[in-house]
N, C-alpha and C positions, 0 to 999 in steps of 0.2 A: 418487340413483343415476343415472349416465349409462351407457347402453348404446351401444356403437359404432354410429354411424349408418348405415354401409354395409358393414361387414365381410362379412356374408353375401350381399350383392349382387354382390361382385366376388371370387369364389373364385380361388385359384391355378389357372391353366389347366394341363391335362394335358401340353401340349406345352412348357411353360416349362422352361428350363434354369437360369435365374437368378432368385433371389428377393431382394427388398428387404423387410426387416422394420423397421417403425417401432413406435411405442408406441400412441398414441391421438390422434385429432385434438383440438386445443384446444377446450375447452368453456366457455361456450356457443360453438358454431360460428357464425362470421359470414362465412365466405368465400363468394364467388360460385360457385366451382367445388365441386360436391358430389361430391368425389373426393379421394383421398389427396393430401396436401400442397397443398390448395387454399386454405387460410386466407390465406396470403400469396403463394402461387404461386412463391416463390423457388427451390424445388426444381426446378420446371419451367423456370424462367429459366436456372438453372445447366446442366441437361441440354441445353437448347437451345444453349448456348455450347459444350458438349463435343461435341455431335452437331449441327453446323450444318445449316441447310436443312431441318430437320424441322418448323419452325413450331409448336413446342410452346407458345410464348408470344407471341401476337400481340394487338395492340390492348389491351394492359394486363391481359389475363386469358387464362390457358390454356384451351383447349377440350377437353372430355372426349373427344370422338371422335378428335381428333388424337393425344392422349396414348395412348389405347387402341390405336390403329393402330401408333403408335411402339413401344409395349411388345410387341404381338403380333408385329411384324416382327423384333424382337430377342430374342424368346422370354423376356421378362422378366415376372414377376408381382410384385405388391406386396400386402403385407398388414400388419396390425398385430398385435402380441402381446397387447394388452390389450383385452378384451371389455367388461368392466364396471368402473366406478370408483365410489367413494363421495363424492368431493369435489365441492363445488358449483361450483367455478370454477377453471380453470387455462388460461392463455393462451400460455405460451411453454415451450420445452423444459426450462428450469431449474426450472419449477414441477412437473415430473413427479416430482421427488424428494419432494414433499409429498402427491402423490396416493395415496389408499388404493385399491390394486388389489383389486377384488372377485373377478374371474374373468379367467383368461387365455383366449386364443382357442380355443374349443371345436371348431373346424373344422380347425385346422391339421394335425393328424396325418393325417386322411383325405385332405386336399388334397395334402399332401407325398407320401404313399404312392402316389397316383394320378399324380403328376407325374414329370417327368424331371429334377428339380432337381439341379444339380451343384455350385452355389455359392450361398452365402447372404451378403448384405450387410446390415449393420445401420446404422441412421441415427443411433444414439447408443451410446456405449460406457461412460461413466462414471456412477456413482450407482446406488443400489439399483434404481431404476425405469428404467434404460436399456433399450433394445431388446435389447442383448446379454445383460445380466444377467437380465432377465425370460425370455428365451429359454432360458437355461441352467436356470433354475428350472422352466420348463414341461418342458424335456427330462427333467430328473431326475424330475419327478412322472409323466411319461408313460412313460418307459422304465426307471426305477429306477436309473439310473447317471448319473454326472457327465459332462457335455459339455465337452470341451476345445476352446476356440476360439482360433485364433491370428490 
């Protein structure tokens, strides 16, 4: 069983207006950056192109302090929907379909209630274990009603 390595270390910030929800970092984790999307760093390279001059991706590896400053400045938080998995190894997004999800994010409800989240963005949309579909499952379990996402 794999427990998310830093989910509880980086909660959704109370002042955040925007939330990016992913699934779970690839396991075993082998990235230099011990933070969301650090296994290959491509997410940060893309954001650095969208928001130039933020230096999110310098010298071949994004720096956690630069990323956190960037996120704080724009009132963005990041979290994952999967807390525990049962699969021994998965390394890419397409493998998430094979992952046995044990538990979803136990902190999410409390964090969102304390925040000022206005929009949620998902890193994946297709497949039973996509960020969007797992969020819908979590929402139904948490609030007892279906969540419609457009």
